[in-house]
Jmol script that loads the backbone (N, CA, C; Angstrom):
load data "model"
ATOM      1  N   GLN A   1       1.115  -1.459   0.223  1.00  0.00           N
ATOM      2  CA  GLN A   1       0.448  -0.087  -0.035  1.00  0.00           C
ATOM      3  C   GLN A   1       0.935   1.280  -0.271  1.00  0.00           C
ATOM      4  N   VAL A   2       0.612   2.040  -0.712  1.00  0.00           N
ATOM      5  CA  VAL A   2       1.250   3.513  -1.126  1.00  0.00           C
ATOM      6  C   VAL A   2       0.173   4.625  -0.559  1.00  0.00           C
ATOM      7  N   GLN A   3       0.450   5.354   0.655  1.00  0.00           N
ATOM      8  CA  GLN A   3      -0.400   6.441   1.440  1.00  0.00           C
ATOM      9  C   GLN A   3      -0.082   7.606   0.337  1.00  0.00           C
ATOM     10  N   LEU A   4      -0.612   8.587   0.088  1.00  0.00           N
ATOM     11  CA  LEU A   4      -0.450   9.788  -0.715  1.00  0.00           C
ATOM     12  C   LEU A   4      -1.475  11.094   0.019  1.00  0.00           C
ATOM     13  N   VAL A   5      -0.623  11.771   0.742  1.00  0.00           N
ATOM     14  CA  VAL A   5      -1.042  12.840   0.891  1.00  0.00           C
ATOM     15  C   VAL A   5      -1.032  14.576   0.558  1.00  0.00           C
ATOM     16  N   GLU A   6      -2.004  15.298  -0.355  1.00  0.00           N
ATOM     17  CA  GLU A   6      -1.451  16.326  -0.789  1.00  0.00           C
ATOM     18  C   GLU A   6      -2.217  17.677  -0.097  1.00  0.00           C
ATOM     19  N   SER A   7      -1.074  18.711  -0.136  1.00  0.00           N
ATOM     20  CA  SER A   7      -1.237  19.783   0.727  1.00  0.00           C
ATOM     21  C   SER A   7      -0.598  20.940  -0.542  1.00  0.00           C
ATOM     22  N   GLY A   8      -0.937  22.128  -0.025  1.00  0.00           N
ATOM     23  CA  GLY A   8      -0.272  23.289  -0.723  1.00  0.00           C
ATOM     24  C   GLY A   8      -1.796  23.991  -1.657  1.00  0.00           C
ATOM     25  N   GLY A   9      -2.643  23.579  -1.589  1.00  0.00           N
ATOM     26  CA  GLY A   9      -3.931  23.968  -2.597  1.00  0.00           C
ATOM     27  C   GLY A   9      -4.136  25.102  -1.658  1.00  0.00           C
ATOM     28  N   GLY A  10      -5.156  26.342  -2.404  1.00  0.00           N
ATOM     29  CA  GLY A  10      -5.775  27.737  -2.352  1.00  0.00           C
ATOM     30  C   GLY A  10      -6.351  28.507  -2.915  1.00  0.00           C
ATOM     31  N   LEU A  11      -6.750  29.833  -2.660  1.00  0.00           N
ATOM     32  CA  LEU A  11      -7.289  30.291  -3.767  1.00  0.00           C
ATOM     33  C   LEU A  11      -6.495  31.517  -4.103  1.00  0.00           C
ATOM     34  N   VAL A  12      -6.251  31.442  -5.116  1.00  0.00           N
ATOM     35  CA  VAL A  12      -5.122  32.750  -5.911  1.00  0.00           C
ATOM     36  C   VAL A  12      -5.844  33.536  -6.750  1.00  0.00           C
ATOM     37  N   GLN A  13      -5.908  34.731  -7.166  1.00  0.00           N
ATOM     38  CA  GLN A  13      -5.753  35.394  -8.544  1.00  0.00           C
ATOM     39  C   GLN A  13      -5.089  34.829  -9.810  1.00  0.00           C
ATOM     40  N   ALA A  14      -6.159  35.257 -10.437  1.00  0.00           N
ATOM     41  CA  ALA A  14      -5.528  34.654 -11.817  1.00  0.00           C
ATOM     42  C   ALA A  14      -4.108  35.362 -12.175  1.00  0.00           C
ATOM     43  N   GLY A  15      -3.329  34.200 -12.892  1.00  0.00           N
ATOM     44  CA  GLY A  15      -1.883  35.107 -13.148  1.00  0.00           C
ATOM     45  C   GLY A  15      -0.420  34.268 -11.841  1.00  0.00           C
ATOM     46  N   GLY A  16      -1.453  34.227 -10.578  1.00  0.00           N
ATOM     47  CA  GLY A  16      -0.466  33.762  -9.379  1.00  0.00           C
ATOM     48  C   GLY A  16       0.023  32.389  -9.764  1.00  0.00           C
ATOM     49  N   SER A  17       0.800  32.217  -8.648  1.00  0.00           N
ATOM     50  CA  SER A  17       1.504  30.687  -8.023  1.00  0.00           C
ATOM     51  C   SER A  17       0.635  30.235  -7.325  1.00  0.00           C
ATOM     52  N   LEU A  18       0.940  28.645  -7.474  1.00  0.00           N
ATOM     53  CA  LEU A  18       0.865  27.704  -6.252  1.00  0.00           C
ATOM     54  C   LEU A  18       1.779  26.475  -6.783  1.00  0.00           C
ATOM     55  N   ARG A  19       2.104  25.999  -5.675  1.00  0.00           N
ATOM     56  CA  ARG A  19       3.385  24.865  -5.567  1.00  0.00           C
ATOM     57  C   ARG A  19       2.518  23.804  -4.917  1.00  0.00           C
ATOM     58  N   LEU A  20       1.979  22.389  -5.661  1.00  0.00           N
ATOM     59  CA  LEU A  20       1.447  21.599  -4.461  1.00  0.00           C
ATOM     60  C   LEU A  20       1.798  20.587  -4.189  1.00  0.00           C
ATOM     61  N   SER A  21       2.131  19.957  -3.272  1.00  0.00           N
ATOM     62  CA  SER A  21       3.225  18.544  -2.873  1.00  0.00           C
ATOM     63  C   SER A  21       2.318  17.595  -2.766  1.00  0.00           C
ATOM     64  N   CYS A  22       2.997  15.927  -3.144  1.00  0.00           N
ATOM     65  CA  CYS A  22       1.945  14.924  -2.448  1.00  0.00           C
ATOM     66  C   CYS A  22       3.292  14.403  -1.959  1.00  0.00           C
ATOM     67  N   ALA A  23       2.865  14.081  -0.526  1.00  0.00           N
ATOM     68  CA  ALA A  23       3.839  13.255   0.520  1.00  0.00           C
ATOM     69  C   ALA A  23       3.454  11.662   0.311  1.00  0.00           C
ATOM     70  N   ALA A  24       3.838  10.602   0.327  1.00  0.00           N
ATOM     71  CA  ALA A  24       4.150   9.587  -0.209  1.00  0.00           C
ATOM     72  C   ALA A  24       4.482   8.620   1.186  1.00  0.00           C
ATOM     73  N   SER A  25       4.070   7.978   1.585  1.00  0.00           N
ATOM     74  CA  SER A  25       4.475   6.457   2.446  1.00  0.00           C
ATOM     75  C   SER A  25       4.342   5.129   2.531  1.00  0.00           C
ATOM     76  N   GLY A  26       4.779   4.386   2.850  1.00  0.00           N
ATOM     77  CA  GLY A  26       4.675   2.937   2.661  1.00  0.00           C
ATOM     78  C   GLY A  26       4.834   1.938   2.263  1.00  0.00           C
ATOM     79  N   ARG A  27       5.832   2.536   1.190  1.00  0.00           N
ATOM     80  CA  ARG A  27       6.810   1.578  -0.134  1.00  0.00           C
ATOM     81  C   ARG A  27       7.591   2.132  -0.522  1.00  0.00           C
ATOM     82  N   THR A  28       8.558   1.658  -1.105  1.00  0.00           N
ATOM     83  CA  THR A  28       9.382   2.751  -1.745  1.00  0.00           C
ATOM     84  C   THR A  28       9.216   3.503  -3.017  1.00  0.00           C
ATOM     85  N   PHE A  29       9.430   4.700  -2.450  1.00  0.00           N
ATOM     86  CA  PHE A  29       8.792   6.024  -2.901  1.00  0.00           C
ATOM     87  C   PHE A  29       9.493   5.780  -4.689  1.00  0.00           C
ATOM     88  N   SER A  30      10.601   5.649  -5.039  1.00  0.00           N
ATOM     89  CA  SER A  30      11.314   5.650  -6.453  1.00  0.00           C
ATOM     90  C   SER A  30      11.148   4.290  -7.233  1.00  0.00           C
ATOM     91  N   ASN A  31       9.826   3.321  -6.424  1.00  0.00           N
ATOM     92  CA  ASN A  31       9.371   2.685  -7.500  1.00  0.00           C
ATOM     93  C   ASN A  31       8.182   3.042  -8.113  1.00  0.00           C
ATOM     94  N   TYR A  32       7.559   4.315  -7.891  1.00  0.00           N
ATOM     95  CA  TYR A  32       6.671   4.582  -8.598  1.00  0.00           C
ATOM     96  C   TYR A  32       6.571   5.556  -9.093  1.00  0.00           C
ATOM     97  N   ARG A  33       6.005   5.677 -10.529  1.00  0.00           N
ATOM     98  CA  ARG A  33       5.763   6.758 -11.338  1.00  0.00           C
ATOM     99  C   ARG A  33       4.319   7.999 -10.801  1.00  0.00           C
ATOM    100  N   MET A  34       4.659   9.045 -10.968  1.00  0.00           N
ATOM    101  CA  MET A  34       3.886   9.717 -10.290  1.00  0.00           C
ATOM    102  C   MET A  34       3.218  10.592 -11.327  1.00  0.00           C
ATOM    103  N   GLY A  35       1.830  10.994 -10.825  1.00  0.00           N
ATOM    104  CA  GLY A  35       1.071  11.924 -11.795  1.00  0.00           C
ATOM    105  C   GLY A  35       0.288  12.813 -11.157  1.00  0.00           C
ATOM    106  N   TRP A  36      -0.113  14.085 -11.469  1.00  0.00           N
ATOM    107  CA  TRP A  36      -0.734  15.090 -11.028  1.00  0.00           C
ATOM    108  C   TRP A  36      -2.087  14.945 -12.136  1.00  0.00           C
ATOM    109  N   PHE A  37      -3.563  14.740 -11.595  1.00  0.00           N
ATOM    110  CA  PHE A  37      -4.771  15.382 -12.234  1.00  0.00           C
ATOM    111  C   PHE A  37      -5.304  16.176 -11.525  1.00  0.00           C
ATOM    112  N   ARG A  38      -6.765  16.491 -11.832  1.00  0.00           N
ATOM    113  CA  ARG A  38      -7.271  17.361 -11.849  1.00  0.00           C
ATOM    114  C   ARG A  38      -9.605  17.407 -12.207  1.00  0.00           C
ATOM    115  N   GLN A  39      -9.977  17.457 -10.908  1.00  0.00           N
ATOM    116  CA  GLN A  39     -11.051  17.549 -11.362  1.00  0.00           C
ATOM    117  C   GLN A  39     -11.807  18.339 -11.498  1.00  0.00           C
ATOM    118  N   ALA A  40     -12.821  19.521 -11.868  1.00  0.00           N
ATOM    119  CA  ALA A  40     -13.176  20.283 -11.857  1.00  0.00           C
ATOM    120  C   ALA A  40     -15.105  19.804 -11.789  1.00  0.00           C
ATOM    121  N   PRO A  41     -15.658  20.987 -11.008  1.00  0.00           N
ATOM    122  CA  PRO A  41     -17.208  20.958 -10.804  1.00  0.00           C
ATOM    123  C   PRO A  41     -17.744  20.277 -12.081  1.00  0.00           C
ATOM    124  N   GLY A  42     -18.513  18.997 -12.231  1.00  0.00           N
ATOM    125  CA  GLY A  42     -19.311  18.472 -13.603  1.00  0.00           C
ATOM    126  C   GLY A  42     -18.248  18.104 -13.996  1.00  0.00           C
ATOM    127  N   LYS A  43     -17.122  17.973 -14.243  1.00  0.00           N
ATOM    128  CA  LYS A  43     -16.249  17.562 -15.411  1.00  0.00           C
ATOM    129  C   LYS A  43     -15.405  16.151 -15.050  1.00  0.00           C
ATOM    130  N   GLU A  44     -15.143  15.491 -15.961  1.00  0.00           N
ATOM    131  CA  GLU A  44     -14.470  14.253 -15.604  1.00  0.00           C
ATOM    132  C   GLU A  44     -13.206  14.674 -14.703  1.00  0.00           C
ATOM    133  N   ARG A  45     -12.649  13.658 -14.292  1.00  0.00           N
ATOM    134  CA  ARG A  45     -10.411  14.129 -13.955  1.00  0.00           C
ATOM    135  C   ARG A  45     -10.292  13.770 -15.385  1.00  0.00           C
ATOM    136  N   GLU A  46      -9.127  14.592 -15.269  1.00  0.00           N
ATOM    137  CA  GLU A  46      -8.582  14.956 -16.627  1.00  0.00           C
ATOM    138  C   GLU A  46      -6.415  14.944 -15.943  1.00  0.00           C
ATOM    139  N   PHE A  47      -6.048  14.220 -16.697  1.00  0.00           N
ATOM    140  CA  PHE A  47      -4.313  14.062 -16.725  1.00  0.00           C
ATOM    141  C   PHE A  47      -3.834  15.605 -16.574  1.00  0.00           C
ATOM    142  N   VAL A  48      -2.913  16.053 -15.848  1.00  0.00           N
ATOM    143  CA  VAL A  48      -2.075  16.748 -15.494  1.00  0.00           C
ATOM    144  C   VAL A  48      -0.851  16.890 -16.310  1.00  0.00           C
ATOM    145  N   ALA A  49      -0.245  15.854 -15.300  1.00  0.00           N
ATOM    146  CA  ALA A  49       0.990  15.472 -15.635  1.00  0.00           C
ATOM    147  C   ALA A  49       1.774  14.258 -14.672  1.00  0.00           C
ATOM    148  N   ARG A  50       3.083  14.200 -15.334  1.00  0.00           N
ATOM    149  CA  ARG A  50       3.259  12.465 -14.700  1.00  0.00           C
ATOM    150  C   ARG A  50       4.851  12.926 -14.856  1.00  0.00           C
ATOM    151  N   ILE A  51       5.524  12.387 -13.724  1.00  0.00           N
ATOM    152  CA  ILE A  51       6.946  11.986 -14.023  1.00  0.00           C
ATOM    153  C   ILE A  51       7.404  10.746 -13.706  1.00  0.00           C
ATOM    154  N   ASN A  52       8.754  10.501 -14.186  1.00  0.00           N
ATOM    155  CA  ASN A  52       9.307   8.531 -13.995  1.00  0.00           C
ATOM    156  C   ASN A  52       9.563   8.474 -12.581  1.00  0.00           C
ATOM    157  N   TRP A  53      10.257   7.643 -12.227  1.00  0.00           N
ATOM    158  CA  TRP A  53      10.695   7.095 -11.263  1.00  0.00           C
ATOM    159  C   TRP A  53      11.991   8.074 -10.510  1.00  0.00           C
ATOM    160  N   SER A  54      13.018   8.056 -11.601  1.00  0.00           N
ATOM    161  CA  SER A  54      13.889   8.945 -11.215  1.00  0.00           C
ATOM    162  C   SER A  54      14.012  11.229 -11.172  1.00  0.00           C
ATOM    163  N   GLY A  55      12.923  11.272 -12.252  1.00  0.00           N
ATOM    164  CA  GLY A  55      12.343  12.600 -12.179  1.00  0.00           C
ATOM    165  C   GLY A  55      13.126  13.243 -13.762  1.00  0.00           C
ATOM    166  N   GLY A  56      13.886  12.057 -14.406  1.00  0.00           N
ATOM    167  CA  GLY A  56      14.167  12.407 -15.918  1.00  0.00           C
ATOM    168  C   GLY A  56      13.403  12.633 -17.031  1.00  0.00           C
ATOM    169  N   SER A  57      11.979  12.569 -16.823  1.00  0.00           N
ATOM    170  CA  SER A  57      11.210  12.025 -18.125  1.00  0.00           C
ATOM    171  C   SER A  57      10.151  12.580 -17.489  1.00  0.00           C
ATOM    172  N   THR A  58       9.268  14.060 -18.081  1.00  0.00           N
ATOM    173  CA  THR A  58       8.039  14.276 -17.221  1.00  0.00           C
ATOM    174  C   THR A  58       7.333  14.742 -18.816  1.00  0.00           C
ATOM    175  N   TYR A  59       5.989  14.819 -18.069  1.00  0.00           N
ATOM    176  CA  TYR A  59       4.683  14.698 -19.579  1.00  0.00           C
ATOM    177  C   TYR A  59       3.910  15.514 -19.385  1.00  0.00           C
ATOM    178  N   TYR A  60       3.240  16.718 -20.073  1.00  0.00           N
ATOM    179  CA  TYR A  60       2.408  17.269 -19.872  1.00  0.00           C
ATOM    180  C   TYR A  60       1.086  17.364 -20.335  1.00  0.00           C
ATOM    181  N   ALA A  61       0.011  17.746 -19.433  1.00  0.00           N
ATOM    182  CA  ALA A  61      -1.301  18.105 -20.665  1.00  0.00           C
ATOM    183  C   ALA A  61      -1.131  19.464 -21.519  1.00  0.00           C
ATOM    184  N   ASP A  62      -1.909  19.033 -23.075  1.00  0.00           N
ATOM    185  CA  ASP A  62      -1.460  20.762 -23.324  1.00  0.00           C
ATOM    186  C   ASP A  62      -2.039  21.823 -22.949  1.00  0.00           C
ATOM    187  N   SER A  63      -2.856  21.686 -21.838  1.00  0.00           N
ATOM    188  CA  SER A  63      -3.300  22.707 -21.327  1.00  0.00           C
ATOM    189  C   SER A  63      -2.386  23.375 -20.290  1.00  0.00           C
ATOM    190  N   VAL A  64      -1.915  22.741 -19.782  1.00  0.00           N
ATOM    191  CA  VAL A  64      -0.681  23.561 -18.627  1.00  0.00           C
ATOM    192  C   VAL A  64       0.959  23.424 -18.899  1.00  0.00           C
ATOM    193  N   LYS A  65       0.937  22.449 -20.832  1.00  0.00           N
ATOM    194  CA  LYS A  65       2.501  22.808 -20.869  1.00  0.00           C
ATOM    195  C   LYS A  65       2.874  24.235 -20.798  1.00  0.00           C
ATOM    196  N   GLY A  66       4.718  24.612 -20.656  1.00  0.00           N
ATOM    197  CA  GLY A  66       4.592  25.887 -20.300  1.00  0.00           C
ATOM    198  C   GLY A  66       4.587  26.558 -18.880  1.00  0.00           C
ATOM    199  N   ARG A  67       3.675  26.070 -18.301  1.00  0.00           N
ATOM    200  CA  ARG A  67       2.480  27.178 -16.876  1.00  0.00           C
ATOM    201  C   ARG A  67       3.187  25.775 -15.416  1.00  0.00           C
ATOM    202  N   PHE A  68       3.353  24.700 -16.203  1.00  0.00           N
ATOM    203  CA  PHE A  68       3.069  23.953 -15.015  1.00  0.00           C
ATOM    204  C   PHE A  68       4.357  22.951 -15.006  1.00  0.00           C
ATOM    205  N   THR A  69       4.795  23.099 -14.026  1.00  0.00           N
ATOM    206  CA  THR A  69       6.764  22.005 -13.739  1.00  0.00           C
ATOM    207  C   THR A  69       6.157  20.749 -12.301  1.00  0.00           C
ATOM    208  N   ILE A  70       6.358  19.834 -12.926  1.00  0.00           N
ATOM    209  CA  ILE A  70       6.133  18.505 -12.088  1.00  0.00           C
ATOM    210  C   ILE A  70       7.658  18.293 -11.540  1.00  0.00           C
ATOM    211  N   SER A  71       7.867  17.677 -10.366  1.00  0.00           N
ATOM    212  CA  SER A  71       9.022  17.318  -9.671  1.00  0.00           C
ATOM    213  C   SER A  71       9.310  16.167  -8.752  1.00  0.00           C
ATOM    214  N   ARG A  72      10.297  15.787  -8.552  1.00  0.00           N
ATOM    215  CA  ARG A  72      10.130  14.538  -7.536  1.00  0.00           C
ATOM    216  C   ARG A  72      11.427  14.945  -6.453  1.00  0.00           C
ATOM    217  N   ASP A  73      11.127  14.681  -5.045  1.00  0.00           N
ATOM    218  CA  ASP A  73      12.454  14.123  -4.268  1.00  0.00           C
ATOM    219  C   ASP A  73      12.117  12.929  -4.283  1.00  0.00           C
ATOM    220  N   ASN A  74      13.254  11.747  -4.280  1.00  0.00           N
ATOM    221  CA  ASN A  74      13.052  10.738  -3.644  1.00  0.00           C
ATOM    222  C   ASN A  74      13.400  10.634  -2.100  1.00  0.00           C
ATOM    223  N   ALA A  75      14.106  11.378  -1.824  1.00  0.00           N
ATOM    224  CA  ALA A  75      14.506  11.698  -0.720  1.00  0.00           C
ATOM    225  C   ALA A  75      13.855  11.857   0.401  1.00  0.00           C
ATOM    226  N   LYS A  76      13.220  12.601  -0.134  1.00  0.00           N
ATOM    227  CA  LYS A  76      11.878  13.719   0.785  1.00  0.00           C
ATOM    228  C   LYS A  76      10.244  12.427   0.403  1.00  0.00           C
ATOM    229  N   ASN A  77       9.994  11.716  -0.221  1.00  0.00           N
ATOM    230  CA  ASN A  77       9.541  10.973  -1.142  1.00  0.00           C
ATOM    231  C   ASN A  77       8.127  11.745  -0.971  1.00  0.00           C
ATOM    232  N   THR A  78       8.530  12.670  -2.142  1.00  0.00           N
ATOM    233  CA  THR A  78       7.293  13.913  -2.663  1.00  0.00           C
ATOM    234  C   THR A  78       7.439  14.170  -3.491  1.00  0.00           C
ATOM    235  N   VAL A  79       6.165  14.583  -4.510  1.00  0.00           N
ATOM    236  CA  VAL A  79       6.334  15.064  -5.774  1.00  0.00           C
ATOM    237  C   VAL A  79       5.414  16.395  -5.422  1.00  0.00           C
ATOM    238  N   TYR A  80       5.956  17.303  -6.485  1.00  0.00           N
ATOM    239  CA  TYR A  80       5.603  18.495  -6.390  1.00  0.00           C
ATOM    240  C   TYR A  80       5.126  19.016  -8.055  1.00  0.00           C
ATOM    241  N   LEU A  81       4.009  20.186  -7.812  1.00  0.00           N
ATOM    242  CA  LEU A  81       3.282  20.613  -8.606  1.00  0.00           C
ATOM    243  C   LEU A  81       3.752  22.077  -8.674  1.00  0.00           C
ATOM    244  N   GLN A  82       4.670  22.753  -9.509  1.00  0.00           N
ATOM    245  CA  GLN A  82       4.610  24.192  -9.104  1.00  0.00           C
ATOM    246  C   GLN A  82       3.346  24.652 -10.441  1.00  0.00           C
ATOM    247  N   MET A  83       2.892  25.344 -10.062  1.00  0.00           N
ATOM    248  CA  MET A  83       1.916  26.163 -10.741  1.00  0.00           C
ATOM    249  C   MET A  83       2.066  27.289 -11.243  1.00  0.00           C
ATOM    250  N   ASN A  84       2.283  28.097 -12.274  1.00  0.00           N
ATOM    251  CA  ASN A  84       2.053  29.118 -12.530  1.00  0.00           C
ATOM    252  C   ASN A  84       1.243  30.200 -13.526  1.00  0.00           C
ATOM    253  N   SER A  85       1.269  31.081 -13.667  1.00  0.00           N
ATOM    254  CA  SER A  85       0.224  31.758 -14.798  1.00  0.00           C
ATOM    255  C   SER A  85      -0.904  31.036 -14.319  1.00  0.00           C
ATOM    256  N   LEU A  86      -1.619  30.705 -13.213  1.00  0.00           N
ATOM    257  CA  LEU A  86      -2.897  30.284 -13.147  1.00  0.00           C
ATOM    258  C   LEU A  86      -4.037  30.905 -13.977  1.00  0.00           C
ATOM    259  N   LYS A  87      -5.162  30.257 -13.926  1.00  0.00           N
ATOM    260  CA  LYS A  87      -5.952  31.122 -14.812  1.00  0.00           C
ATOM    261  C   LYS A  87      -7.402  30.286 -14.086  1.00  0.00           C
ATOM    262  N   PRO A  88      -8.258  31.077 -14.735  1.00  0.00           N
ATOM    263  CA  PRO A  88      -9.659  30.655 -13.907  1.00  0.00           C
ATOM    264  C   PRO A  88     -10.256  28.964 -14.062  1.00  0.00           C
ATOM    265  N   GLU A  89     -10.062  28.784 -15.509  1.00  0.00           N
ATOM    266  CA  GLU A  89      -9.985  27.290 -15.682  1.00  0.00           C
ATOM    267  C   GLU A  89      -8.911  26.321 -15.245  1.00  0.00           C
ATOM    268  N   ASP A  90      -8.100  26.723 -14.386  1.00  0.00           N
ATOM    269  CA  ASP A  90      -7.544  25.862 -13.620  1.00  0.00           C
ATOM    270  C   ASP A  90      -7.688  25.266 -12.103  1.00  0.00           C
ATOM    271  N   THR A  91      -8.850  26.014 -11.990  1.00  0.00           N
ATOM    272  CA  THR A  91     -10.113  25.804 -10.825  1.00  0.00           C
ATOM    273  C   THR A  91     -10.432  24.306 -10.680  1.00  0.00           C
ATOM    274  N   ALA A  92      -9.810  23.357  -9.550  1.00  0.00           N
ATOM    275  CA  ALA A  92     -10.682  22.501  -9.795  1.00  0.00           C
ATOM    276  C   ALA A  92      -9.927  21.487  -8.302  1.00  0.00           C
ATOM    277  N   VAL A  93     -10.093  20.360  -8.161  1.00  0.00           N
ATOM    278  CA  VAL A  93      -9.513  19.812  -7.070  1.00  0.00           C
ATOM    279  C   VAL A  93      -7.874  18.727  -7.783  1.00  0.00           C
ATOM    280  N   TYR A  94      -7.258  19.082  -6.859  1.00  0.00           N
ATOM    281  CA  TYR A  94      -5.979  18.643  -7.522  1.00  0.00           C
ATOM    282  C   TYR A  94      -5.556  17.013  -6.880  1.00  0.00           C
ATOM    283  N   SER A  95      -5.012  16.321  -7.226  1.00  0.00           N
ATOM    284  CA  SER A  95      -4.967  14.525  -6.957  1.00  0.00           C
ATOM    285  C   SER A  95      -3.541  14.175  -7.382  1.00  0.00           C
ATOM    286  N   CYS A  96      -2.820  13.343  -6.739  1.00  0.00           N
ATOM    287  CA  CYS A  96      -1.381  12.962  -7.185  1.00  0.00           C
ATOM    288  C   CYS A  96      -1.986  11.234  -7.216  1.00  0.00           C
ATOM    289  N   ALA A  97      -1.289  10.876  -8.054  1.00  0.00           N
ATOM    290  CA  ALA A  97      -1.673   9.395  -7.598  1.00  0.00           C
ATOM    291  C   ALA A  97      -0.009   8.846  -7.950  1.00  0.00           C
ATOM    292  N   ALA A  98       0.177   6.906  -7.614  1.00  0.00           N
ATOM    293  CA  ALA A  98       1.305   6.585  -8.000  1.00  0.00           C
ATOM    294  C   ALA A  98       0.586   5.148  -9.143  1.00  0.00           C
ATOM    295  N   ARG A  99       1.816   5.374  -9.709  1.00  0.00           N
ATOM    296  CA  ARG A  99       1.841   4.019 -10.444  1.00  0.00           C
ATOM    297  C   ARG A  99       3.002   3.044 -10.562  1.00  0.00           C
ATOM    298  N   SER A 100       2.972   2.070 -10.582  1.00  0.00           N
ATOM    299  CA  SER A 100       4.307   0.912 -10.313  1.00  0.00           C
ATOM    300  C   SER A 100       5.025   1.129 -11.595  1.00  0.00           C
ATOM    301  N   ILE A 101       6.520   0.628 -11.536  1.00  0.00           N
ATOM    302  CA  ILE A 101       7.002   1.018 -12.474  1.00  0.00           C
ATOM    303  C   ILE A 101       6.835  -0.192 -13.810  1.00  0.00           C
ATOM    304  N   ILE A 102       6.220  -1.218 -12.798  1.00  0.00           N
ATOM    305  CA  ILE A 102       5.850  -2.538 -13.686  1.00  0.00           C
ATOM    306  C   ILE A 102       4.604  -2.346 -14.295  1.00  0.00           C
ATOM    307  N   GLY A 103       3.489  -1.730 -13.484  1.00  0.00           N
ATOM    308  CA  GLY A 103       1.885  -1.338 -13.880  1.00  0.00           C
ATOM    309  C   GLY A 103       1.183  -0.788 -14.880  1.00  0.00           C
ATOM    310  N   THR A 104       0.305  -0.737 -15.190  1.00  0.00           N
ATOM    311  CA  THR A 104      -0.098  -0.353 -16.203  1.00  0.00           C
ATOM    312  C   THR A 104      -1.770   1.047 -15.984  1.00  0.00           C
ATOM    313  N   MET A 105      -1.845   1.064 -14.862  1.00  0.00           N
ATOM    314  CA  MET A 105      -2.759   1.737 -14.320  1.00  0.00           C
ATOM    315  C   MET A 105      -1.903   2.525 -13.130  1.00  0.00           C
ATOM    316  N   TYR A 106      -3.069   3.680 -12.694  1.00  0.00           N
ATOM    317  CA  TYR A 106      -2.398   4.166 -11.353  1.00  0.00           C
ATOM    318  C   TYR A 106      -3.282   3.581 -10.084  1.00  0.00           C
ATOM    319  N   GLU A 107      -2.589   3.031  -9.440  1.00  0.00           N
ATOM    320  CA  GLU A 107      -3.093   2.642  -8.341  1.00  0.00           C
ATOM    321  C   GLU A 107      -3.286   3.208  -7.154  1.00  0.00           C
ATOM    322  N   TYR A 108      -2.481   4.311  -7.025  1.00  0.00           N
ATOM    323  CA  TYR A 108      -3.021   4.116  -5.422  1.00  0.00           C
ATOM    324  C   TYR A 108      -3.042   6.108  -5.748  1.00  0.00           C
ATOM    325  N   TRP A 109      -4.223   6.902  -4.700  1.00  0.00           N
ATOM    326  CA  TRP A 109      -5.010   8.341  -5.180  1.00  0.00           C
ATOM    327  C   TRP A 109      -4.573   8.902  -3.605  1.00  0.00           C
ATOM    328  N   GLY A 110      -4.456   9.781  -4.134  1.00  0.00           N
ATOM    329  CA  GLY A 110      -4.181  10.742  -2.868  1.00  0.00           C
ATOM    330  C   GLY A 110      -6.030  11.507  -2.565  1.00  0.00           C
ATOM    331  N   GLN A 111      -6.045  12.365  -1.729  1.00  0.00           N
ATOM    332  CA  GLN A 111      -7.254  12.791  -1.197  1.00  0.00           C
ATOM    333  C   GLN A 111      -8.224  14.263  -1.979  1.00  0.00           C
ATOM    334  N   GLY A 112      -6.524  14.773  -2.502  1.00  0.00           N
ATOM    335  CA  GLY A 112      -7.283  16.003  -3.225  1.00  0.00           C
ATOM    336  C   GLY A 112      -7.116  17.032  -2.334  1.00  0.00           C
ATOM    337  N   THR A 113      -6.302  18.115  -3.173  1.00  0.00           N
ATOM    338  CA  THR A 113      -6.347  19.887  -2.487  1.00  0.00           C
ATOM    339  C   THR A 113      -6.849  19.895  -3.440  1.00  0.00           C
ATOM    340  N   GLN A 114      -7.928  21.089  -3.237  1.00  0.00           N
ATOM    341  CA  GLN A 114      -8.836  21.993  -3.592  1.00  0.00           C
ATOM    342  C   GLN A 114      -7.800  23.288  -4.200  1.00  0.00           C
ATOM    343  N   VAL A 115      -7.997  23.750  -5.660  1.00  0.00           N
ATOM    344  CA  VAL A 115      -7.276  25.294  -6.289  1.00  0.00           C
ATOM    345  C   VAL A 115      -8.408  25.911  -6.647  1.00  0.00           C
ATOM    346  N   THR A 116      -8.381  26.988  -6.338  1.00  0.00           N
ATOM    347  CA  THR A 116      -9.255  28.208  -6.728  1.00  0.00           C
ATOM    348  C   THR A 116      -8.682  29.745  -7.052  1.00  0.00           C
ATOM    349  N   VAL A 117      -8.813  29.308  -8.541  1.00  0.00           N
ATOM    350  CA  VAL A 117      -8.057  30.426  -9.555  1.00  0.00           C
ATOM    351  C   VAL A 117      -9.353  31.496  -9.534  1.00  0.00           C
ATOM    352  N   SER A 118      -9.548  32.714  -8.833  1.00  0.00           N
ATOM    353  CA  SER A 118      -9.843  33.835  -8.984  1.00  0.00           C
ATOM    354  C   SER A 118     -10.093  34.936 -10.511  1.00  0.00           C
ATOM    355  N   SER A 119     -10.377  35.224 -10.803  1.00  0.00           N
ATOM    356  CA  SER A 119     -10.736  36.097 -11.869  1.00  0.00           C
ATOM    357  C   SER A 119     -10.355  37.612 -11.454  1.00  0.00           C
TER     358      SER A 119
END
end "model"
wireframe off; spacefill off
backbone 0.3
color backbone group
């Protein structure tokens, strides 16, 4: 089992920045690829970004590319999402997820943290 706890959400004005953190516990963190997802009210959950086990490979949704940066610190068992130039349409509950490096699905999910961007 892997437990994931997000933090860092909040209310910010458009154009502002936030950094989300996701702290993992339970198993060897570096054995997992990590992803960030978000879900806005009335919408389906959508992929935001992912990072491989070492941090050497990242991938972003087109909607956040150039504005968001995913990173990880395996010594701290933590993955981050730096969000810059925030827009009202970024408002959502953001969740982190873990996928085994040999797995095909994200197996573990955090409870989420609310990000609200005001115009």
